[in-house]
C-alpha positions as CSV (number, residue, x, y, z in Angstrom):
1,M,0.0,0.0,0.0
2,G,2.9,2.4,0.7
3,Q,4.2,2.3,-2.8
4,L,0.8,2.8,-4.3
5,H,0.2,5.7,-1.9
6,F,3.5,7.3,-3.0
7,V,2.6,6.9,-6.7
8,F,-0.9,8.4,-6.0
9,D,0.7,11.4,-4.2
10,F,3.3,11.8,-6.9
11,Y,0.4,11.9,-9.4
12,Y,-1.0,15.1,-7.9
13,Y,2.5,16.7,-8.0
14,A,2.9,15.7,-11.6
15,L,-0.6,16.9,-12.5
16,L,0.1,20.3,-11.0
17,W,3.5,20.4,-12.7
18,N,1.9,19.7,-16.1
19,Q,-0.8,22.3,-15.6
20,L,1.4,25.1,-14.3
21,M,5.0,24.8,-15.3
22,G,6.0,25.9,-18.8
23,K,9.0,24.4,-20.6
24,K,11.1,27.5,-20.3
25,V,13.3,27.3,-17.2
26,L,14.3,30.6,-15.4
27,S,17.2,31.2,-13.1
28,A,16.2,31.6,-9.4
29,S,18.5,31.8,-6.4
30,S,18.0,31.8,-2.6
31,D,20.0,33.6,0.1
32,V,19.3,30.8,2.6
33,L,22.0,28.3,3.1
34,S,19.7,25.3,3.9
35,P,20.0,21.8,2.4
36,F,16.2,21.5,2.9
37,I,14.7,24.1,0.6
38,R,14.7,23.8,-3.2
39,T,13.6,26.7,-5.5
40,Y,12.7,26.5,-9.2
41,A,11.2,29.0,-11.6
42,H,9.6,28.5,-15.0
43,C,7.5,30.5,-17.3
44,S,3.8,29.7,-16.6
45,K,2.3,27.2,-18.9
46,G,-0.2,28.6,-21.5
47,R,-0.5,32.1,-20.0
48,D,1.5,35.1,-18.9
49,G,3.5,35.0,-15.7
50,V,6.0,33.0,-13.8
51,T,5.5,29.8,-11.7
52,F,7.7,28.8,-8.8
53,L,8.1,25.4,-7.4
54,L,9.3,25.3,-3.8
55,I,10.1,22.1,-2.0
56,N,10.7,21.8,1.7
57,L,12.5,18.6,2.5
58,S,12.7,19.2,6.2
59,N,10.3,17.4,8.5
60,K,10.7,20.2,11.1
61,T,11.6,23.5,9.6
62,H,9.1,26.0,8.4
63,F,10.3,28.6,5.8
64,L,9.1,32.1,5.1
65,L,9.7,33.3,1.6
66,T,9.5,36.6,-0.1
67,I,10.0,36.8,-3.9
68,H,11.0,39.9,-5.7
69,D,12.7,40.9,-8.9
70,R,16.5,41.5,-8.7
71,E,15.9,45.2,-9.2
72,S,13.7,45.5,-6.1
73,K,14.6,48.1,-3.6
74,E,12.9,46.3,-0.7
75,D,16.1,44.7,0.7
76,G,15.1,45.9,4.2
77,A,12.6,43.1,4.3
78,K,15.4,40.5,4.4
79,H,16.6,41.8,7.7
80,I,13.2,41.4,9.4
81,L,12.9,37.7,8.5
82,K,13.7,35.0,11.0
83,E,16.7,32.7,10.8
84,T,14.6,30.0,9.1
85,S,13.3,32.2,6.4
86,V,14.3,32.5,2.8
87,S,14.3,35.5,0.4
88,S,14.6,34.5,-3.3
89,H,15.9,36.8,-5.9
90,I,15.3,36.1,-9.6
91,K,18.4,36.5,-11.6
92,S,16.8,37.4,-14.9
93,A,15.3,40.7,-15.7
94,F,11.8,40.6,-14.3
95,S,9.2,43.2,-13.7
96,W,5.6,43.5,-12.6
97,V,3.1,43.7,-15.6
98,G,1.0,46.8,-15.3
99,T,1.6,50.5,-14.9
100,K,2.9,50.2,-11.3
101,A,3.6,47.5,-8.7
102,S,0.4,48.4,-6.8
103,D,-1.6,47.1,-9.8
104,V,-0.5,43.6,-9.0
105,T,-2.8,42.3,-6.2
106,F,-2.6,38.5,-6.0
107,R,-0.7,35.3,-6.6
108,E,-2.1,31.7,-6.8
109,E,-0.8,29.1,-4.3
110,Y,-1.0,25.3,-4.4
111,H,0.4,23.8,-1.2
112,L,0.7,20.0,-1.3
113,T,1.3,18.5,2.2
114,P,0.9,15.1,3.8
115,K,-2.0,15.0,6.4
116,D,-0.8,15.7,9.9
117,G,2.8,16.2,8.5
118,Y,3.2,12.4,8.4
119,L,5.1,11.4,5.2
120,R,3.4,8.0,5.1
121,S,-0.1,9.5,5.5
122,Q,-2.8,8.0,3.4
123,T,-4.1,11.4,2.7
124,M,-2.5,14.2,0.7
125,L,-3.7,17.8,1.3
126,L,-4.0,20.6,-1.2
127,N,-4.1,23.9,0.6
128,G,-5.2,22.1,3.7
129,N,-8.0,20.2,2.0
130,P,-7.9,16.4,1.5
131,L,-7.4,15.3,-2.1
132,E,-9.9,12.5,-2.6
133,L,-11.5,11.1,-5.8
134,T,-15.0,12.2,-6.3
135,N,-17.9,9.8,-5.9
136,G,-17.8,9.2,-9.6
137,G,-14.1,8.3,-9.4
138,E,-12.9,11.6,-10.9
139,I,-9.8,13.5,-9.9
140,P,-10.8,16.4,-7.6
141,R,-10.5,20.0,-8.6
142,L,-7.0,21.4,-7.9
143,D,-8.0,25.0,-7.0
144,P,-5.4,27.5,-5.7
145,V,-5.8,29.9,-2.9
146,R,-5.2,33.5,-3.7
147,S,-2.9,35.6,-1.6
148,N,-1.7,39.2,-1.6
149,V,1.2,39.3,-4.0
150,H,3.4,41.2,-1.4
151,S,2.7,38.9,1.6
152,P,5.3,36.3,2.6
153,I,4.9,32.7,1.5
154,H,4.7,30.2,4.3
155,I,6.3,26.8,3.5
156,D,5.4,24.0,5.8
157,P,7.7,21.0,6.5
158,L,7.6,18.2,4.0
159,S,5.7,20.3,1.4
160,I,5.6,21.0,-2.3
161,V,4.4,24.4,-3.2
162,F,3.6,25.8,-6.6
163,I,3.3,29.6,-6.7
164,V,1.9,31.4,-9.8
165,Y,2.5,35.1,-10.3
166,P,0.2,35.9,-13.2
167,N,1.5,39.4,-13.4
168,F,5.2,38.7,-13.1
169,D,6.8,39.3,-16.4
170,A,10.0,37.9,-17.8
171,P,11.2,38.7,-21.4
172,A,12.1,35.1,-21.9
173,C,8.5,34.1,-21.1
174,A,7.0,36.4,-23.7
175,V,8.4,34.2,-26.5
176,E,7.3,31.0,-24.6
177,H,3.7,32.3,-24.2
178,K,3.5,33.3,-27.9
179,K,4.6,29.8,-28.9
180,S,1.9,28.2,-26.8
181,L,-0.8,30.3,-28.5
182,I,0.2,29.0,-32.0
């Protein structure tokens, strides 16, 4: 049953990857020296924006993440964060789509975690809700939660998190998005 459960959980991860992550890989870096946190960035699949994949391999450590473009002047926020936090900087030239940063109001979050933080749990949670097949045997809806684009991202232990910034622009993504429309 354990292997079947692992395959089932991996299925939701793979499904979200396929729905959200475009083929164009972007460069992202973190200023946290932790062997437990992994950060990846891609152009969003089939739409404007950038999607991040954040993986917390620790079974104890919570991370707090802020994401901003490399030209952001908000470096003061790094000094406020706790020791277990992470602040990622995107190495490519990114900017917020819109006339000013205040036009950007939300991001989409998909937090995959094992129930009760137990890696061998029979139940996988998406944003705190159990992922269970419907009565008809269908895959449940994988709906995100919306968060304020400027609020920190909380990453629980043993979690996989997809974060979609629909208004985050990368020049490399413009070409990717144009290809997906053809």
